[in-house]
N, C-alpha and C positions, 0 to 999 in steps of 0.2 A: 456386571461384567458387559464389556462391549464387544459385539459381534458384528463382522463385516460380511455382507452378502454381495458377491459380484456375479451377475448372470444377465444375459440379453433377452430372456424370455419372461414376460410378465407372469405367466402362469407359474413359473418356478418361484418367483418372488412370493406369490400367493401362498404356495405350498410351505415356503420357509416361514411365512407369518403365522399360518395354522400350526406349524410345528412348535413355534415359540410363544404363541398367544396364551396358552393355559386355559382358555375358554373360547366358545364359539361366538364369532362376530357377526355383524350384519352382512347379508349376502353369502352366508355360509353355505346354502345349498348350491349356489351358482359355483362356488369355489370346489364344493365336493364333486360337481360334475366335471369340472376341468381336471381335478385331481384323478377322477376315475379314468378320464380319457388318456392321462398321461401315465399313470401308474398301474391301471387295471381296476378290477372291482374290489380288490382286498385293500381298501384304504383303512389304515389305522387311525383310530380316533386320536385327538391330541392328548398328550400326557398332562393330567391335571396338576401334577405336583413338580412340574418342570421349574428350574430355578428362574429368577427374573433376569432376562438379558435386555440390554439396550441394543437394539438391531438397527444398523444402517444399511440401506439397500442402494446398490449402484448398478446401472445397466451396462456401463462399459469399463474397460480396464483403466483408462486415463482417469475417469471419475473416481475410481477406487484408490488410485495412487494419490490423488489429490486429497481424498478423504482421510488417508493414513496420515498425510502431512499435517493436515489441520488437527487431527487427534493428538498427534504428538506435540504440537505447538501447544494445545490447550491442557496437556497433562493428563488426557484421558485416552491412552492407547488402546488399540483393539487387542483383545486377547486371542481370538481366532478369526480367521478369513476363510470363507467358502467361496471357492473360485471355480467358474465354469471354464472349460478350455476353449470352446468355440464361441467367439463374441464378435461376429462381423458387424460393422465394417471396421471396427478399431483394433487395437492390439489383442493378441490372443492371451489365453490363460497363463501360458508359460512366461511370456514376457511380463504380464501383469505380476506374476508371482515373483519374478526376478526384481522388478523395480520395487516392490513392497517390502522384499527381504532386505534390500540395500538401504531402505530407509529405517526399517524396524527389525533388528536381528532377533528380538524376543518373540515375535508373533508366531502363533502356530498356524500353518496354512493347510488347508484341506481342499484338494483337487477334486471336484465333482464332475464327472463326465461319463457319457455313454459310449464314447469313441476312443480310439487308441491312436490319436494324432501324434502323440509324444509318448515315449516309454517313462516309466518312473525314473530310471536312471538319468535321462536327459533332463528332466525336471529338477531332480535332486542336484544336478551339477550347477544349476544357475540359481536355484531357490532354497538350497539346503541350509543347514545341515540336515541329514537324513532323519535325525531324531525330532525334527520341528516340521516336517512335511508329511502329510497323510493323503490317503485316497479313499473316495466313496464313488460307487458306480451308480449310474442312473439305470432304471428307477431306484430310488431309495424309499425307505420307510421313515415315518416321522420319529419313531423311537430310536432309530439309528442316528439321525440327525441330532436329536436332543441329547442322546448319551454321549455322542462324540463332542458335541459343544460343551457339555457338562464337564466331561473328564478333561478335555484340553484346557478349559478355562481354569479348572482347579490347579492343573499342572502349571499354567502360566502364572497363577497367583503364588503358587509354591516356589516357582523360580524367582519371582520377585522377592518374596520374603527371604529366600536364601541369599539372593543378591544383597538384599539390605543387610542381612546378618553378616555376610563376608565383609561388606563395606565397614560395618561397625567394628567387626573383629580386626580388620586391617587397621582401623584407626586406633583400636586399643593396643594393637601390637606396636604401632608407631609410638603411642604414648609410653608403653612399657619400655621400649628401647631408649626413648628419650630420658625416662626415669632411671634406666640402668646406666645410661652414660653419666647422668648427673650424679648417680650413687658412686660410680667408678671414680669420677672426678673428685667427689668428696673424700672417698677412701684414699685415693692417691694423696690428696692434700693432707689428710689426717696422718697417713703414714709418714709423710714428709715432716709434719710438725713433730711427730713423735720421735724422729730419728735425726732431727736437725736442730742446731743451736739457733735460737731466735735472733740473737744479736748479730752473728756473723754469717748465717745460713750455712755454716759448715757442719758435716756430720757430728753429732754428739757422742757422749759416752756409750750409750746403747748401741749405736751404729758401729762405733770403733770396736767394741767388745764382739759383736757379731762378725765383723770383717776379720778380726783377729782369730776368732775361733774357726772360720772358714779356712783362713790361711794356714793354721796349724795342721789342717788335714791334708794340705798339698805338699808335694815334694819340693826340696830346693831351700836355700838359706834366705832368711828375711830378717830385717831389722826392725825392732819396736823401740820407739824413742819417746821419752816423756820430756817435755820442754816446760820450764817455768820462767816467767818473765822476772828480770832483775829491777828492783825498786818500784815495782808496780804499786804498792801500798802508799808509797810517797806521792805518786801521781794522784791517787784517789784522794788522799787526805789534803793535798795542796790545791789541786785544780778542780776536784769534785768528781762525782761519779760519771756525769756525762763525759767529762775528759777522759776518764778511765775507759769507758765504753768506746770512745773513739779511737783510743790507742789500741785496744783489743782488735778492733776491725782492721786497722792498719797493720798490725803484726801478723794477722791472719792472711792478709793479702801477700805480705812479704814471704810468709812461709810457703805459700802456694807457688810463688815464683822461684824460691830457692831450693825446693825439694826435688829430688830426682824425678825423672819422668815416671808417670804411673803411681806415684805415692799417694797415700791417703792421709789428708790433713783433718784432724778433728779437734774441736774445742771440747774439752773434758769438763770444764767448769772453772769459774774464776779466771785466773791468769794462767792456767794450766792447758797445754795442748799435747795431743798425741799424734805421731806420725808412723806410718807403716809403709816400708818399702822393701823391694827385692835388693839383694846384696850378694857380692861374690865372696865375701868374707869379712872378718872383723876389721881389718886395716881399711878396707874400702867404706865400710859403714862409719867408722870414726872420722875419716876424711869427709864424707858427705855431711856428717853432723856438725864438724867444724866450719864448713861452708854455710851451713844453715845458721849457727850462732853468729858468724861474722856478718851475714846479711842482716841479722836483727840489731847489731850493734851500730846503729846510724842515728842521726839526729831526725826526730819526726816532729813536724809542725802539728800541734793539737790546739784548735780554737786560738790560733795567733800566738800560741806559746811554743818554744822550741824544747822538746823533750828528748833526752837522751835514751834511746832503746837499748836493750840488753836482755839476754837470756842464758840460762844454764840448761844443759841437756844430759840425760842419762839414758843409756841404750843397751840393749841386749840382743845378741844375734843368736837366732834359734834355727835348728834344722826341722823343716816341716815334715809332714807325713808321719809324725810319731804320736799324734793326738794330744799334744801337751795341753794343759789346762791354760786357757787364755787369761784367766785372773792371775795365775801364777806367773805367767809371762809379763804382765803389766806390773806385777809386784816387784819383780826383779829389775824392771826398768826404773820403777820408783825408787828402788833401794840405790841404783846407780845415780839417779838425780839427787838424792839426798846427800850422797857422798860428794857430788860435784858442788852443791851448794855450800857444803861445809868447807870446801876448799877455796871458795871465794866466788867471784862473778865471771860470767862469760866462759865457763869451763865445761868440757865434755868428758864424761866418765863412762867407760865400758864396764858393764857388770862382770864381776868375778865372784866366785863362790866364797871368798873370804869376807865379803861383805854381809854374808848372811849366816849367822850361827845356826839358823834353822836348817840350812842346807846340810851342814855337818851332822846334825841330829838326824835328819832324814836318811843320810848314808848309814848312820850306825843302825837305825831301825831297819833299813833295807837288808843290811848284813845279817842282823839278828833274825829277821823274819824268814830269811832263806834256810836258816838251820832249825828254825822253831818246830817244824813237824818232826824232824829227826831227834830232837831233844824232848819230844812229848810235852812241849810248853803250851800247845793249843788245845782247846776243849770246846765242846758245844753245849749250849743250854737252850731249854725249849720253853717258849711262852704260849700257853693255851689260848686258842681262839674258840669262843663260846658262841652258842646261838642266842638270839635275841631274847626269846621268851623262856626257855627251859633251862638255861644256863648249862646246856649240854656241851661237852667238850667234842668239837667236831675236827680238830686239828691243832697243830702246834707249828709255830715259827722257829726254825732253827737259827740260832745266833752264836756267832763265834766269839770266843775270849782267848786272850793271850796273857798268860802270866809270865812276864820276862824275868830273867835271873838279875838283869842289871837294874831295871826300872821298876819291878814289881808289875802288878796288873796294869795293862795299857788299854785305853779306851779304843774300841774299833774306829772311832771318829779320827784317831791318829794314824793307825797303821793301815787301814784298808785304802785310804787315798794314795798312800805311798805304794802299796802293792799295786793299785790300779794303774799308777803311772809308770811302773815297771812291769815286766812280764810275769812277776811273782804272782799275781792275781789269778792266773790260771792254775798254777800248782797249789795255791791256797783254795781256790774254788773247787778243785777236784777232790781235795781232802774233805772239805766241808760237805760236798755231796756224798762221798762214800760213807762217811760217818753217820750222816742223817739217814741214809738208806738202810744201814745196818741196824740202827735203833728202830726204825719204822717197821722192820720185820716182826718185832715183838708186840706191837700194838694191834689190838683186835680189828680196827676198821677205820681209824682216823687217818687223815693225810698229813704230810709234812710239807711245810712252805719254806722253800730254799731262795734266798735272794742271789740274784745274778748281776754282775756289774755290766756297765755298757761294754766294756772291752771283752768280757766273756761272751756276751750276746752277739758281738760281731766276730766272734772267733769262727775260723773255717770249720765247716761241717758241725756246727753247734748242735743241730738237731740229732744228727748220727750219734754224737758223743753222749748226748743225754739218753737216747734211747739204748744205747750199749750199756750205759751204766745201770738203768733199771732192770734190764734183761739179766745182766750179771748178778744183780742182787736178788733177782726172782721177785720184783715188786711190780704190781700193776701201774701202768702210767697214770691212772686216774687217782692214785694215792700220792702223787707228787705234784705240788703247786709251784709253778715257776714264777717267782716274784721279779719284775723288772721295773725300772723307773722310766719315767716320761723321756728323759734324756736319751735312753738306750734306743728307744724306738723312733724318735723324731730326728735323730742325726741323720738316719737314711730311711725314710718312712716306707718307700716301696719294698725295700729288702726286708725291713722289720715286719711288714704286713705278710709277705710271703713266709717268712720263718714262723710267725705265729700261727698261721693257717696250717702249716705242716705239724706243728706240735699239737694243736687242737685235733687235727684229724687222727693223730696217734692216741689221743685220749688223755693228754696231760691237761691240768688245770692251768690257767693263766691268770695272774693278778697283776694289775697296774698299781705299782706302789707309789705312795706319797703324792697321790692324785691332786692336782690343784696347784702345785708349786712350780711345775715345769713349764713346757711349752705347748701342751695340747689345749685343744678347745673343745667345748661341748659338742661341736659339730664333727670334727674329724676323728675322733675315736671310734666312730661307727665302722670305720673300714678295718679295724684290727679285730682279730679273733680273741676275745677276753671272755673271762668267766666272772671276774669281779674287779671292783675298784676299792682301793684302800684310801681312806681319807687321812691326810697328814695329821700328826699329832698337834701341830700349831693351830690348825684349825679348831680341833677339839677343846685345846686349852683356851682359846678365845671366846668360846661360845657363850659363857656367862658374862664376858666383859665387853665384847665388841659386837655390835649388831651386824657388822660385815661378815665375821667369821661364822655366825649362825646362819646368815643367808647363804654363804658358800656351802656349808654343810648341807643344808636342806636342798640346795640346788643340785649337789652332787648325788645325794640320796634319790631325788626324783628323776635324775637322768638315768642312774643306774637301773631303777625299776622300770622306766620307760624303755630301756634297751634290753631289758630281761637279764641284768647283770646283778650278781650279789654286791652288797656294799659292806665293807669291813671298816669299823671305826677304830683307829688305832689310838694308843696313849690315854685310854679311859681311866680316870683316877677318882672320880667323885660319884656319889649316888645321884647327884643332880645331873650329871653328864649322862649317866646310864638312862635316866628316866626320859630325858630330852631326846636322846638318840633313839630310844624305843618308840617314842611317840612320832619321831620323823620317819621311821620305817626302815632304819638301818638293819640288814639282815643278820650281821654277826659283829661282835665286840671283842676288844683285845686290849689289855692294859693292866696296870699295877692294882686297879680296884679288884680285879678278879685274881690275879696271880702275877708275881714277878716271874722272870724266866727261871726254870728250875733244872736240876740236873737230870740225866737220862733216866735215872732210877725212880725219881719223883715223877717224871712225865709218864712213865710206864704205869705207875700206880693210878695216876689221873686217868690214863687212857683205858685201863681196865675197869675203873669205876664208872666211867662215862660221864663223870661230873667232877666239879672242883671239890677237893677235899683239903681240909686244913688251910683255908684260904688265907688265914691271918699269919700262917707260919710255914710258907712253902719254900722259902729260899733264904740263904744268908747273903745274898747279893746286897750291895750298898745302894746308895741313891740312884735314880734313874740315869742311865746313859743313853744319849740319843744322838743319832746323826743321820745323814741322809745319802750314805753311799751304798754300794751294792749289797755287802754282807754287814748288816747293821748290828748295833748294840741294842 
């Protein structure tokens, strides 16, 4: 450590030397006499264990300022400077301290004086900050000087170390910011690649579906158009694929110019394009499509060859705000496109329901479903959920069945989406919940798991409705497990998180159904109040055949355990799957290996026994019926 002594009296310098020497030097007796004269008879002996200091002595302030400049230039700055106040005939200690501070903001300055020429405040104003300027009165003791020098030198070193650490941290922060910017840029590029066509750089099918899904949730009429190029295969076959690619790019550019303002043009694949735009009605949408088709019917130069362009279009006009299925909207536009292509080339067709026999079937199902409850055509069956090790029945999943008079037994995969698209889902869901809670009263302690569709989950006062239902039934909330799909919570994540939090606060169990098939990620499910994850049957089926499915199953189980969630494996059908899932750590199992869905009476017997009974003859149900909507089969 480098120490600077600034004093005009030789005797003082000798005293400083004795203080920092650590041992007695030649002429010690003469120095002792001078020290006794200056400090009195009580002279403290030098401290033997004082730290090693490199001490520089200056008689005048200007010399000290020059010494500080040299030390800084050489990279050996002073840690502490002891400065006398009166040093005639040169500059005084106050001015010396001011100039030294201007050169070296880090140095600790100690004013050593027996006079009061300047107040501490005056010196602090010119040589501060206050935490780097100190005072010692003459006469001083050796220990006082050594202790002060030691403490301030160590503080100076600590300040340097801290400054170095801060500089390093700042550099690391800059590096992290650069890496974050690079990652953001890479992520942006990756998202663009994932959602755009590589040939035309137009949005692809995924982006189109997302935009369409978002538009169905907003009010107002909009048109969805499917466009297919005429004679495109002929261009590919005669001029080659490069010419076909060039034609696709040209047509894409024409579509961007010909579509209404604000329209989305996407390449869906091959020679098929999708267009989405706002419209005032069907007539306006047809007119816009006719202009688009006319714009495509031009001669286009492709690699020096003149190619006659042409396109056919099918469109459907939809009222937004009703939550229509975007896939179904595209299907309807495709049906109109197929009708246009059957009618010739360069034709525009507006979808009407006569194009789709399925529409009429849906209407009949919708009409029958509205009367099914009154006619007693609906029933519930219950599939047990068992613990991993003891095969203890801990709960049952309630599954709805419809035995129609016209069609016989109908798969939930058929009628539940129809109910979901109409408001019948609320009436159907209320009936399922009432029936399940009534049956639950008879069970000794198990819970019942009831599926709720996305539309039910978004229902106004959903939490209050569920609480009112269990209170009316006299059931504790902890005995009802609410199963929802990923789609239900990620359509409006903030609202869903609030709803789930309220349900959990009231004591309900929450299960995220068909996990891994929707939009959630291993990161963002943390913000939702869940009790368990249910692994979709498709992953269980693929465990023995596909490495990817097995990896997904293991990842979901590990995720659930890390988050303190239970993990229910659905669709378990073989002994090998049971063993694999047990080893992987799934907390509960459900599937045909243990039991098919059973009637309420059979479920009561299982609940009372607390375990599976008659596993090989528990239901007369036929082959497995599986679907992915709110109230499943």
